[in-house]
VMD Tcl script that draws the C-alpha trace (Angstrom):
set ca {
  {168.72 54.26 117.75}
  {169.13 56.33 120.95}
  {171.09 59.55 120.77}
  {174.59 59.22 122.16}
  {176.05 62.61 121.19}
  {174.40 66.03 121.32}
  {175.92 69.15 119.77}
  {175.31 72.73 120.82}
  {176.80 75.89 119.33}
  {177.63 79.01 121.30}
  {178.93 82.44 120.32}
  {180.62 85.31 122.13}
  {177.31 87.00 123.00}
  {175.60 83.94 124.48}
  {175.43 83.12 128.15}
  {175.65 79.67 129.69}
  {171.93 78.83 129.78}
  {172.00 76.90 126.49}
  {175.05 74.95 127.65}
  {173.27 74.06 130.89}
  {170.19 73.01 128.94}
  {172.22 70.76 126.63}
  {174.08 69.32 129.62}
  {170.77 68.51 131.29}
  {169.54 66.71 128.17}
  {172.76 64.69 128.03}
  {172.33 63.73 131.68}
  {168.75 62.65 130.98}
  {169.69 60.23 128.20}
  {173.28 59.43 129.24}
  {174.81 61.09 126.18}
  {178.05 62.91 125.34}
  {178.00 66.69 124.86}
  {179.92 68.29 122.01}
  {180.28 72.09 122.10}
  {181.30 74.30 119.18}
  {182.36 77.85 120.04}
  {181.96 80.02 116.97}
  {182.64 83.62 116.04}
  {181.68 84.64 112.50}
  {184.39 86.82 110.97}
  {183.49 90.37 110.04}
  {183.63 90.92 106.26}
  {186.04 93.54 104.91}
  {184.43 96.90 104.26}
  {184.96 98.75 101.00}
  {185.31 95.87 98.57}
  {187.05 92.57 98.05}
  {190.56 93.93 98.52}
  {189.83 96.18 101.47}
  {191.65 93.84 103.85}
  {194.92 94.90 102.22}
  {194.46 98.55 103.13}
  {192.04 98.62 106.06}
  {193.64 98.79 109.50}
  {190.16 99.16 110.99}
  {189.09 95.80 109.54}
  {192.26 94.12 110.79}
  {191.66 95.59 114.24}
  {188.07 94.30 114.17}
  {189.23 90.79 113.31}
  {191.81 90.89 116.09}
  {189.08 91.91 118.54}
  {186.88 89.06 117.33}
  {189.65 86.52 117.79}
  {190.19 87.80 121.31}
  {186.45 87.40 121.98}
  {186.66 83.85 120.66}
  {189.52 82.98 122.99}
  {187.70 84.54 125.93}
  {184.55 82.55 125.19}
  {186.56 79.33 124.74}
  {188.13 79.85 128.13}
  {184.77 80.47 129.81}
  {183.12 77.45 128.18}
  {186.10 75.22 128.97}
  {185.88 76.19 132.62}
  {182.18 75.39 132.72}
  {182.62 72.05 130.95}
  {185.36 71.02 133.36}
  {182.68 70.80 136.04}
  {180.15 69.05 133.80}
  {178.58 65.81 135.07}
  {178.65 64.39 131.51}
  {181.50 63.65 129.09}
  {182.26 66.57 126.80}
  {184.46 67.82 124.01}
  {185.11 71.40 122.91}
  {185.99 72.76 119.47}
  {186.10 76.25 118.00}
  {186.17 78.02 114.65}
  {186.35 81.50 113.15}
  {184.76 81.17 109.70}
  {183.77 83.81 107.21}
  {180.03 84.47 107.06}
  {179.59 82.59 103.77}
  {181.07 79.36 105.16}
  {179.74 79.35 108.72}
  {176.82 76.99 107.98}
  {179.19 74.52 106.29}
  {181.50 74.58 109.32}
  {178.57 73.92 111.65}
  {177.16 71.23 109.37}
  {180.45 69.35 109.23}
  {180.66 69.35 113.01}
  {177.01 68.29 113.35}
  {177.67 65.16 111.25}
  {179.40 63.68 114.29}
  {176.41 64.24 116.59}
  {173.01 62.56 116.70}
  {171.16 65.80 117.39}
  {172.01 69.51 117.30}
  {170.39 71.49 120.12}
  {169.48 75.14 119.51}
  {168.43 76.73 122.80}
  {166.64 79.95 123.76}
  {169.82 82.06 123.99}
  {170.89 81.21 120.46}
  {167.37 81.76 119.14}
  {167.81 85.45 119.98}
  {171.01 85.72 117.92}
  {169.69 86.21 114.40}
  {172.83 85.60 112.34}
  {174.24 82.69 114.32}
  {170.77 81.16 114.71}
  {170.28 81.12 110.93}
  {173.71 79.59 110.37}
  {173.11 76.82 112.93}
  {169.72 75.99 111.43}
  {171.04 75.96 107.86}
  {174.15 74.01 108.81}
  {172.27 71.38 110.78}
  {169.44 70.91 108.30}
  {171.27 71.25 104.98}
  {174.87 70.21 105.65}
  {174.80 67.53 108.35}
  {172.17 64.89 107.56}
  {171.21 65.08 111.23}
  {168.11 66.46 112.99}
  {167.83 69.71 114.90}
  {166.09 70.38 118.22}
  {164.66 73.88 118.64}
  {164.04 74.87 122.26}
  {162.13 78.13 122.79}
  {162.17 80.10 126.03}
  {159.61 78.94 128.55}
  {158.56 75.33 127.93}
  {160.40 72.55 129.72}
  {162.34 70.37 127.31}
  {162.84 66.63 127.64}
  {164.06 63.88 125.32}
  {161.81 61.45 127.18}
  {158.44 63.12 126.58}
  {155.17 61.46 127.50}
  {153.11 63.18 124.79}
  {154.44 63.94 121.29}
  {152.81 65.56 118.28}
  {154.02 64.50 114.82}
  {153.28 66.98 112.02}
  {152.71 64.63 109.08}
  {152.37 65.69 105.44}
  {153.63 62.44 103.86}
  {156.72 64.20 102.53}
  {160.26 62.89 102.38}
  {161.26 65.45 105.01}
  {158.49 64.35 107.41}
  {159.47 60.71 106.88}
  {163.09 61.52 107.76}
  {162.04 63.36 110.92}
  {159.84 60.42 111.90}
  {162.63 57.87 111.51}
  {165.14 60.05 113.35}
  {162.72 60.28 116.29}
  {161.62 56.64 116.56}
  {163.46 56.04 119.82}
  {161.73 59.03 121.41}
  {158.34 58.13 119.95}
  {158.48 54.52 121.11}
  {159.08 55.66 124.69}
  {156.15 58.08 124.78}
  {152.78 57.34 126.36}
  {150.93 59.03 123.49}
  {151.95 60.04 119.98}
  {149.43 61.95 117.89}
  {150.00 62.17 114.14}
  {148.44 65.41 112.94}
  {147.57 66.11 109.31}
  {146.15 69.44 108.18}
  {143.80 69.23 105.18}
  {145.15 65.81 104.11}
  {144.74 64.88 100.44}
  {143.31 61.43 99.75}
  {145.30 60.04 96.84}
  {148.35 57.85 96.25}
  {150.64 60.82 95.58}
  {149.88 62.27 99.01}
  {148.28 60.52 102.02}
  {146.71 57.47 100.36}
  {143.09 56.37 100.38}
  {142.86 56.66 104.18}
  {145.08 59.53 105.37}
  {147.16 58.55 108.37}
  {146.57 54.80 108.13}
  {149.96 53.93 106.62}
  {152.02 56.06 109.00}
  {150.03 54.78 111.98}
  {150.67 51.17 110.95}
  {154.36 51.89 110.50}
  {154.67 53.47 113.94}
  {152.63 50.72 115.60}
  {155.06 48.11 114.29}
  {157.77 50.02 116.16}
  {155.79 49.83 119.38}
  {154.55 53.42 119.24}
  {151.22 54.20 120.92}
  {149.77 56.23 118.08}
  {146.57 58.08 117.29}
  {145.73 59.98 114.10}
  {144.22 63.47 113.96}
  {142.90 64.88 110.65}
  {142.58 68.62 111.11}
  {140.89 71.26 108.95}
  {142.76 74.53 108.57}
  {139.53 76.58 108.74}
  {141.30 79.54 107.09}
  {144.18 79.43 109.56}
  {147.80 78.79 108.61}
  {149.07 75.23 108.96}
  {151.64 76.40 111.51}
  {148.94 78.01 113.64}
  {146.79 74.87 113.48}
  {149.72 72.73 114.59}
  {150.66 75.05 117.44}
  {147.06 75.14 118.65}
  {146.74 71.36 118.44}
  {149.98 70.94 120.39}
  {148.49 73.01 123.20}
  {145.14 71.21 123.05}
  {146.77 67.78 123.29}
  {149.35 68.74 125.92}
  {152.26 67.84 123.67}
  {155.72 68.26 125.18}
  {157.50 67.87 121.85}
  {156.71 68.24 118.16}
  {158.38 66.28 115.35}
  {158.26 67.65 111.80}
  {160.02 67.71 108.47}
  {161.73 70.95 107.47}
  {161.84 72.91 104.22}
  {159.68 70.80 101.95}
  {159.86 73.87 99.71}
  {163.08 75.69 98.86}
  {164.57 78.08 101.41}
  {164.18 80.95 98.93}
  {160.49 80.26 98.44}
  {159.91 80.05 102.20}
  {161.75 83.34 102.77}
  {159.75 85.14 100.10}
  {156.30 83.63 100.57}
  {156.56 82.21 104.06}
  {156.00 78.59 104.99}
  {155.40 76.18 107.84}
  {159.12 75.70 108.58}
  {159.87 79.41 108.66}
  {156.83 80.11 110.84}
  {157.72 77.37 113.34}
  {161.34 78.57 113.54}
  {160.22 82.13 114.26}
  {157.60 81.04 116.82}
  {158.10 77.42 117.92}
  {155.73 77.48 120.89}
  {157.19 74.19 122.17}
  {160.38 72.16 121.61}
  {160.52 70.88 118.02}
  {162.67 68.23 116.36}
  {163.17 69.09 112.69}
  {164.85 67.06 109.95}
  {165.08 66.98 106.19}
}
mol new
graphics top color blue
foreach p $ca { graphics top sphere $p radius 0.5 }
foreach p [lrange $ca 0 end-1] q [lrange $ca 1 end] { graphics top cylinder $p $q radius 0.2 }
display resetview
């Protein structure tokens, strides 16, 4: 199913580049743009009841709400000149609930777009990623600074590990994959058994994609003592991929934060636009 609504999130410290990027993607695929302006509320200092006695905290919250209104006004002005249909919403959640707020909003979009500006905002970036991936049931598009992004790519790399998360990402991207000239399914150190990739790794996923009209090729890659994320990034460069599709957080978030993982590595250094889903 083609995407008809894209969501992007912006905060008080972001410029308009991410909004322009999302607008351009909506123009490209004739989609609606939904914008969420978000300021995460400062927690009270000095304990759970500090808000009762802390004028400084109250003043900080007042300043944040003023920043929110200022950003809403600026975004509204920009959207009024947009060539695509738009809607604008805002929220001022506490830190603990920000990802839930974003996730609820993302449920009414086909894809959440996280652009280069937001990738530099550590707290808001994490909340958008967690909200989109864990609270929306919708995919996320990461767009790093530098590479050109398109939702009509000619060459796509699918990172395939036969997991539920990779399967979800694949299905969410079928419309994009079927329109590409070349889709390469990459597997790093694939395991040949029924619990993993089957007797012939890549054969089942290639057959599935072919039935959807996807022009697919399968690449079985050795890690050669490199991380899986590094192998995928290198292969994306070698094949000229404009977009990567992958499942996210096959392991728990806690495990990835402590020990590292493919998802965490790709978030920190995408290298190219990536659609993630879980």
